[in-house]
C-alpha positions as CSV (number, residue, x, y, z in Angstrom):
1,M,16.2,-13.4,-42.3
2,K,13.8,-15.7,-40.6
3,R,12.6,-15.1,-37.0
4,L,14.1,-17.5,-34.5
5,A,11.9,-20.6,-34.4
6,L,10.6,-21.4,-30.9
7,K,8.0,-24.1,-31.4
8,V,5.2,-24.5,-28.9
9,P,3.1,-27.7,-28.8
10,T,-0.5,-27.5,-29.9
11,L,-3.1,-26.8,-27.2
12,P,-4.5,-30.4,-27.0
13,N,-0.9,-31.7,-26.5
14,I,-0.3,-29.1,-23.8
15,V,-3.5,-30.1,-22.0
16,I,-2.5,-33.8,-22.3
17,L,0.9,-33.0,-20.9
18,G,-0.6,-31.1,-17.9
19,V,-3.0,-33.9,-17.2
20,A,-0.3,-36.5,-17.4
21,L,2.0,-34.7,-14.9
22,R,-0.9,-34.3,-12.5
23,L,-2.1,-37.9,-12.8
24,I,1.5,-39.1,-12.1
25,L,1.5,-37.2,-8.9
26,L,-2.0,-38.4,-8.0
27,T,-0.9,-42.0,-8.6
28,Y,2.0,-41.4,-6.3
29,A,-0.4,-39.9,-3.7
30,M,-2.4,-43.2,-3.7
31,F,0.8,-44.8,-2.1
32,V,1.8,-41.8,-0.1
33,P,-1.5,-40.2,0.9
34,E,0.2,-37.6,3.1
35,I,1.3,-35.5,0.1
36,S,-2.4,-34.7,-0.6
37,Y,-2.8,-32.9,2.7
38,D,-1.7,-29.4,3.5
39,G,-2.2,-27.3,6.6
40,D,-6.0,-26.7,6.2
41,S,-6.9,-30.0,4.5
42,H,-8.3,-31.8,7.5
43,E,-10.7,-29.0,8.3
44,Y,-12.1,-29.1,4.8
45,L,-12.4,-32.9,5.1
46,E,-14.1,-32.6,8.5
47,L,-16.6,-30.1,7.2
48,A,-17.3,-32.1,4.1
49,H,-17.9,-35.3,6.0
50,H,-20.3,-33.6,8.4
51,L,-22.2,-32.0,5.5
52,A,-22.5,-35.3,3.7
53,E,-23.6,-37.2,6.9
54,T,-26.1,-34.6,8.3
55,G,-26.9,-32.2,5.5
56,V,-25.8,-29.4,7.8
57,Y,-22.7,-27.2,7.3
58,G,-20.7,-27.3,10.5
59,A,-18.7,-29.6,12.7
60,E,-19.1,-30.7,16.3
61,T,-16.2,-29.0,18.1
62,D,-15.5,-26.9,21.2
63,R,-12.7,-24.9,19.4
64,P,-12.9,-21.1,19.9
65,F,-13.1,-20.7,16.1
66,P,-15.3,-23.5,14.7
67,P,-14.2,-24.6,11.2
68,D,-17.5,-23.5,9.7
69,S,-16.8,-19.9,10.9
70,V,-13.4,-20.0,9.2
71,R,-14.0,-21.9,6.0
72,P,-16.6,-20.7,3.5
73,P,-18.9,-23.4,2.2
74,L,-18.1,-23.9,-1.5
75,Y,-15.0,-26.0,-1.3
76,P,-16.2,-28.3,1.5
77,A,-19.4,-28.8,-0.5
78,F,-17.3,-29.8,-3.5
79,V,-15.4,-32.3,-1.4
80,A,-18.6,-33.6,0.2
81,F,-20.2,-34.3,-3.1
82,F,-17.2,-36.0,-4.8
83,A,-15.5,-37.7,-1.8
84,F,-18.5,-38.8,0.2
85,L,-21.7,-38.7,-1.9
86,L,-20.2,-40.1,-5.1
87,G,-16.9,-41.4,-3.7
88,D,-15.9,-44.0,-1.2
89,G,-15.1,-41.6,1.7
90,T,-11.6,-41.0,0.6
91,P,-10.5,-37.8,-1.2
92,F,-9.4,-39.7,-4.4
93,L,-12.4,-38.9,-6.6
94,A,-12.4,-35.2,-5.4
95,L,-8.7,-35.0,-6.3
96,L,-9.3,-36.7,-9.7
97,V,-11.9,-34.0,-10.4
98,Q,-9.4,-31.4,-9.3
99,V,-7.0,-32.8,-11.9
100,L,-9.6,-32.3,-14.5
101,L,-10.3,-28.8,-13.3
102,S,-6.6,-28.1,-13.5
103,A,-6.7,-29.2,-17.1
104,G,-9.6,-26.9,-17.6
105,A,-7.5,-24.1,-16.1
106,I,-4.9,-24.7,-18.8
107,W,-7.5,-24.5,-21.6
108,L,-9.1,-21.4,-19.9
109,T,-5.7,-19.7,-19.8
110,H,-5.3,-20.1,-23.5
111,R,-8.9,-18.9,-24.1
112,L,-8.4,-15.8,-21.9
113,A,-5.2,-14.9,-23.6
114,R,-6.9,-15.1,-27.0
115,Q,-9.9,-13.1,-25.6
116,L,-7.4,-10.4,-24.6
117,G,-6.0,-10.2,-28.1
118,A,-2.9,-12.3,-27.7
119,S,-1.6,-14.4,-30.7
120,D,-2.1,-18.1,-30.6
121,W,1.7,-18.6,-30.0
122,I,1.5,-16.4,-26.9
123,A,-1.7,-18.1,-25.7
124,R,-0.2,-21.6,-26.2
125,L,3.0,-20.6,-24.4
126,A,1.0,-19.3,-21.5
127,A,-0.9,-22.6,-21.3
128,L,2.3,-24.5,-21.4
129,V,3.8,-22.5,-18.5
130,L,0.7,-23.3,-16.4
131,A,0.8,-27.0,-17.5
132,L,4.4,-27.2,-16.2
133,D,4.1,-25.0,-13.2
134,V,5.2,-27.0,-10.2
135,S,3.0,-25.4,-7.6
136,S,-0.1,-25.7,-9.9
137,V,0.7,-29.4,-10.4
138,I,1.1,-30.1,-6.6
139,Y,-2.1,-28.2,-5.6
140,A,-4.1,-30.0,-8.3
141,T,-3.6,-33.1,-6.1
142,T,-3.8,-31.4,-2.7
143,L,-7.0,-31.2,-0.7
144,M,-7.0,-27.4,-0.8
145,T,-9.1,-24.7,-2.5
146,E,-6.4,-23.4,-4.9
147,T,-7.4,-25.4,-8.0
148,L,-11.1,-24.7,-7.8
149,F,-10.4,-21.1,-6.9
150,T,-8.0,-20.8,-9.9
151,V,-10.7,-22.0,-12.3
152,L,-13.3,-19.7,-10.9
153,L,-10.9,-16.7,-11.1
154,L,-10.2,-17.5,-14.8
155,L,-13.9,-17.6,-15.5
156,F,-14.3,-14.3,-13.5
157,A,-11.5,-12.7,-15.6
158,S,-13.1,-13.8,-18.8
159,A,-16.5,-12.5,-17.7
160,L,-14.8,-9.2,-16.6
161,V,-13.3,-8.8,-20.1
162,R,-16.6,-9.5,-21.8
163,T,-18.4,-7.1,-19.5
164,L,-15.8,-4.3,-20.2
165,K,-16.3,-4.8,-23.9
166,V,-20.1,-5.5,-24.0
167,P,-21.6,-4.3,-20.7
168,D,-25.0,-6.1,-21.0
169,R,-27.1,-7.6,-18.2
170,R,-26.1,-11.2,-18.9
171,N,-22.4,-10.4,-18.6
172,N,-23.0,-8.3,-15.5
173,L,-24.9,-11.1,-13.9
174,A,-22.2,-13.7,-14.7
175,L,-19.5,-11.4,-13.3
176,A,-21.4,-10.9,-10.0
177,V,-22.2,-14.6,-9.6
178,L,-18.5,-15.5,-10.2
179,S,-17.4,-12.8,-7.7
180,A,-19.7,-14.3,-5.1
181,G,-18.4,-17.8,-5.9
182,L,-14.8,-16.6,-5.4
183,I,-15.6,-15.0,-2.0
184,L,-17.4,-18.2,-0.8
185,T,-14.4,-20.3,-1.8
186,K,-11.6,-18.2,-0.4
187,P,-12.1,-15.1,1.9
188,I,-9.1,-13.4,0.2
189,A,-11.5,-12.5,-2.6
190,S,-13.8,-10.5,-0.4
191,Y,-12.6,-7.1,-1.8
192,L,-12.1,-8.3,-5.4
193,P,-15.5,-6.8,-6.4
194,L,-14.1,-3.4,-5.7
195,V,-11.4,-4.1,-8.3
196,S,-13.9,-5.2,-10.9
197,A,-16.3,-2.3,-10.1
198,G,-13.3,0.1,-10.5
199,L,-12.4,-1.3,-13.9
200,L,-16.1,-1.1,-15.0
201,L,-16.2,2.5,-14.0
202,W,-12.9,3.3,-15.8
203,L,-12.7,1.1,-18.8
204,A,-16.2,0.0,-19.9
205,H,-17.4,1.3,-23.2
206,E,-20.3,3.3,-21.9
207,R,-21.2,6.9,-20.9
208,T,-20.0,7.9,-17.4
209,A,-23.4,7.8,-15.8
210,Q,-24.1,4.3,-17.2
211,K,-20.7,3.1,-16.1
212,A,-21.3,4.4,-12.6
213,L,-24.7,2.7,-12.4
214,A,-23.1,-0.6,-13.7
215,A,-20.4,-0.4,-11.0
216,V,-22.9,0.2,-8.2
217,A,-25.2,-2.5,-9.5
218,H,-22.3,-4.9,-9.6
219,L,-21.3,-4.3,-6.0
220,A,-25.0,-4.5,-4.8
221,L,-25.6,-7.8,-6.6
222,V,-22.4,-9.4,-5.2
223,A,-23.4,-8.2,-1.7
224,A,-26.9,-9.6,-2.1
225,L,-25.5,-13.0,-3.2
226,V,-23.0,-13.1,-0.2
227,L,-25.4,-11.7,2.4
228,P,-27.2,-15.0,3.3
229,W,-23.8,-16.5,4.3
230,A,-22.9,-13.4,6.4
231,L,-26.3,-13.5,8.1
232,R,-25.9,-17.2,8.8
233,N,-22.6,-16.5,10.5
234,E,-24.2,-13.7,12.5
235,R,-26.9,-16.1,13.7
236,K,-24.6,-19.0,14.5
237,H,-21.4,-17.3,15.6
238,D,-22.3,-13.7,16.4
239,F,-20.0,-12.7,13.5
240,F,-21.3,-10.8,10.5
241,G,-18.9,-11.5,7.7
242,V,-17.5,-14.2,5.4
243,S,-14.8,-15.7,7.6
244,T,-13.1,-15.2,10.9
245,I,-9.8,-16.3,9.4
246,Q,-9.1,-12.6,8.5
247,S,-9.1,-11.7,12.2
248,F,-6.9,-14.7,13.1
249,N,-4.4,-14.0,10.3
250,L,-4.3,-10.3,11.2
251,L,-3.4,-11.0,14.8
252,Y,-1.3,-14.1,14.8
253,Y,0.5,-13.7,11.5
254,N,0.6,-10.1,10.3
255,S,0.9,-8.2,13.6
256,A,2.8,-11.0,15.3
257,L,5.5,-11.0,12.6
258,A,5.8,-7.2,12.8
259,K,6.1,-7.4,16.6
260,A,8.7,-10.1,16.5
261,R,10.8,-8.3,13.9
262,A,10.6,-5.0,15.9
263,E,11.4,-6.6,19.3
264,G,14.0,-9.1,18.0
265,T,12.0,-12.1,19.3
266,G,10.7,-15.3,17.7
267,I,7.2,-15.5,16.3
268,D,6.1,-17.9,19.1
269,A,7.0,-15.4,21.8
270,A,5.2,-12.6,19.9
271,E,2.1,-14.7,19.5
272,D,2.2,-15.6,23.2
273,A,2.5,-12.0,24.2
274,L,-0.5,-11.0,22.0
275,T,-2.6,-13.8,23.4
276,A,-1.8,-12.6,26.9
277,T,-2.9,-9.1,26.0
278,L,-6.1,-10.4,24.3
279,Q,-6.9,-12.4,27.5
280,Q,-6.6,-9.2,29.5
281,R,-9.2,-7.5,27.2
282,I,-11.7,-10.3,26.8
283,D,-12.8,-13.5,28.6
284,L,-11.9,-16.0,25.9
285,G,-13.8,-18.7,27.7
286,S,-17.2,-17.0,27.6
287,A,-16.9,-14.6,24.6
288,S,-18.6,-15.6,21.4
289,T,-16.7,-16.3,18.3
290,G,-17.7,-12.9,16.9
291,E,-16.6,-11.0,20.0
292,Q,-13.2,-12.8,19.9
293,A,-12.8,-12.0,16.2
294,Q,-13.6,-8.3,16.8
295,A,-11.1,-8.1,19.8
296,M,-8.5,-9.8,17.7
297,Q,-8.9,-7.4,14.8
298,R,-8.6,-4.4,17.1
299,L,-5.5,-5.7,18.8
300,G,-4.0,-6.7,15.4
301,W,-4.4,-3.3,13.9
302,Q,-3.2,-1.6,17.1
303,T,0.0,-3.7,17.0
304,I,0.6,-3.0,13.3
305,A,0.1,0.7,14.0
306,R,2.9,0.5,16.6
307,Y,5.3,-1.1,14.2
308,P,4.4,0.4,10.7
309,G,7.9,0.3,9.3
310,N,8.5,-3.3,10.3
311,Y,5.1,-4.4,8.9
312,A,5.7,-2.6,5.6
313,M,9.1,-4.4,5.2
314,L,7.4,-7.7,5.9
315,H,4.6,-7.0,3.6
316,L,7.0,-6.2,0.7
317,R,9.0,-9.4,1.5
318,G,5.8,-11.4,1.5
319,M,4.9,-10.0,-1.9
320,L,8.3,-11.0,-3.3
321,A,8.0,-14.5,-1.7
322,M,4.6,-15.0,-3.4
323,L,6.2,-14.3,-6.8
324,V,9.4,-16.4,-6.4
325,D,9.0,-18.8,-3.5
326,P,9.5,-22.3,-5.0
327,G,7.3,-23.8,-2.3
328,R,9.7,-25.3,0.2
329,I,7.0,-27.0,2.3
330,N,5.2,-28.3,-0.7
331,L,8.3,-29.8,-2.3
332,E,9.4,-31.3,1.0
333,R,5.9,-32.9,1.4
334,V,6.1,-34.5,-2.1
335,L,9.7,-35.7,-1.7
336,Y,9.5,-37.0,1.9
337,G,5.8,-37.6,2.5
338,A,5.3,-34.8,5.1
339,P,6.8,-31.5,6.1
340,G,9.4,-31.9,8.8
341,K,10.8,-35.3,7.9
342,S,13.9,-33.7,6.1
343,G,14.4,-31.1,8.8
344,L,14.0,-28.3,6.3
345,L,11.8,-26.0,8.4
346,E,14.0,-26.3,11.5
347,A,17.1,-25.7,9.3
348,F,15.7,-22.5,7.9
349,S,14.4,-21.2,11.2
350,T,17.5,-21.9,13.2
351,Q,20.4,-21.4,10.7
352,G,18.9,-18.9,8.2
353,T,18.8,-19.3,4.5
354,T,22.6,-19.7,3.9
355,G,23.1,-22.0,6.8
356,A,20.1,-24.1,5.8
357,M,21.3,-24.4,2.2
358,V,24.8,-25.6,3.4
359,L,23.1,-28.1,5.7
360,L,20.8,-29.4,2.9
361,L,23.7,-29.7,0.5
362,R,25.4,-32.1,3.0
363,Q,22.3,-34.0,4.2
364,Q,19.5,-33.6,1.7
365,P,21.0,-32.7,-1.7
366,A,18.0,-34.0,-3.6
367,L,15.7,-31.5,-1.9
368,L,18.2,-28.7,-2.4
369,I,18.6,-29.5,-6.1
370,V,14.8,-29.5,-6.6
371,F,14.4,-26.4,-4.5
372,A,17.0,-24.6,-6.6
373,A,15.6,-25.7,-9.9
374,V,12.1,-24.5,-9.1
375,F,13.5,-21.3,-7.8
376,L,15.3,-20.7,-11.1
377,W,12.1,-21.5,-12.9
378,Q,10.3,-18.8,-10.9
379,I,13.1,-16.3,-11.5
380,A,12.9,-17.0,-15.3
381,L,9.2,-16.5,-15.2
382,L,9.4,-13.3,-13.3
383,S,12.1,-12.0,-15.8
384,M,9.8,-12.7,-18.7
385,N,7.0,-10.9,-16.8
386,A,9.2,-7.8,-16.5
387,I,9.9,-7.8,-20.3
388,G,6.3,-8.7,-21.1
389,G,5.0,-6.0,-18.8
390,I,6.9,-3.3,-20.7
391,A,5.7,-4.7,-24.0
392,L,2.1,-4.7,-22.8
393,F,2.3,-1.2,-21.5
394,A,3.7,-0.1,-24.9
395,K,0.7,-1.7,-26.7
396,R,-1.7,0.9,-25.2
397,Q,-4.5,-1.6,-24.8
398,P,-6.0,-0.7,-21.5
399,I,-8.4,-3.7,-21.1
400,L,-5.5,-6.1,-21.8
401,F,-3.0,-4.4,-19.5
402,W,-5.2,-3.5,-16.6
403,T,-7.2,-6.7,-16.4
404,L,-4.0,-8.7,-16.0
405,F,-2.1,-6.4,-13.7
406,S,-5.1,-5.6,-11.5
407,L,-5.6,-9.2,-10.7
408,I,-2.0,-9.8,-10.0
409,A,-1.7,-6.7,-7.9
410,Y,-4.8,-7.4,-5.9
411,F,-3.6,-10.9,-4.7
412,L,0.0,-9.6,-4.2
413,L,-1.3,-6.8,-1.9
414,T,-3.9,-8.9,0.0
415,T,-1.5,-11.8,0.6
416,G,0.8,-9.6,2.6
417,P,3.5,-11.1,4.9
418,L,2.0,-14.5,4.4
419,G,3.4,-14.6,0.8
420,A,4.1,-18.2,-0.3
421,A,3.9,-20.4,-3.3
422,R,0.3,-21.6,-2.8
423,F,-0.9,-18.0,-2.9
424,R,0.7,-17.6,-6.3
425,V,-1.3,-20.5,-7.8
426,P,-4.4,-18.5,-8.7
427,V,-2.5,-15.8,-10.4
428,T,0.0,-18.0,-12.3
429,P,-2.2,-18.0,-15.4
430,Y,-1.9,-14.2,-15.6
431,L,1.8,-14.3,-14.9
432,A,2.0,-16.9,-17.7
433,I,0.2,-14.7,-20.2
434,I,2.4,-11.7,-19.5
435,A,5.5,-14.0,-19.7
436,G,4.2,-15.1,-23.1
437,Y,4.4,-11.5,-24.2
438,G,7.9,-11.3,-22.8
439,A,8.9,-14.4,-24.8
440,E,7.3,-12.9,-27.9
441,R,9.3,-9.8,-27.4
442,L,12.6,-11.7,-27.1
443,R,11.6,-13.8,-30.2
444,Q,11.3,-10.6,-32.2
445,K,14.7,-9.5,-31.1
446,L,16.6,-12.8,-31.5
447,L,17.3,-13.3,-35.2
448,P,19.5,-16.0,-36.7
């Protein structure tokens, strides 16, 4: 009996398909520019414009947290180069390059899967999943870090696998440089070198002493590469670190959500209460950015410590949301030009999920249908991940198994209560590879 035939297009055709979908959305964005802007896009554009005009990374502002203390420099530099130095001052050229980078991510996903020992069928299926992934398509044409970060993370994963197999100086250097690049693109990667160092210490094909030395050297080199940026922040903002966004998120999202859940209030009321407490502890008008960030971190951790159970539940919910959230705000932006025009956010916040679904069915059925379709896509992908994860564990190939699962687990844990579709974009290639193993397992079982 023949195995059930499940044909997957060739890799060039998959890349062409992925590029076509992204170019269609980019063409649409030329007529509806709002769809290319997410919450942080204007800060990236502001920093990029200032860098292109003055050659200095920063922005003229009296905000308590200046954008250059929040946003690391690599993505604004990318936008400055393509939008202002080579482009016409609009984001179009930068977004076009992002589409090409997204196509590169599709190819790199196939390459990583093959590097990990997957069959060409599994690798092509993983590439196809990424090519069709709705959030990946949307963020390829959005002025945000996700696409650049995804490509760097794929290069990092490839360098990590090479280093685990052949731990020479060249591979170690490439791994450290890519680690630093990830940190200077998105602060969420700040602790990722601990993961790669742990895998080097555990899985590298060397003696224990050599592995320990390699892990320490990796951490030291990454720290040395990031240190100039941290020192720059200390000189300019009295803040030694990569970004102040971690302090802001800790207080106004993570701890505020835990407080609101425990006290039965809204998030706005919890944030106002935390701000009042912060003002009692520190003079926000005269304190430096670094002093405010430190005070926010202390208050944030103290608040979480008061409500550990509520925070734990929110953290678990955020992890689940990252995996299955179809991207309500993103889909609304594409369909209606900007979040809020369809009343989606208000419906979910005032009537809950069930009430909002009923309201959308009556008033915005197109949005509900798209929302449901993408949600089912994510559920199918997650189901294939469950099957593929079991199949991978049974293969007893530690480099294959732990490289994929360590990267997914890291971003799941560090995203926390803020789980959403855009945080899933960088790990979608790894979910796609595992789903490919799940589909292969089903293919072996399904016989005509």
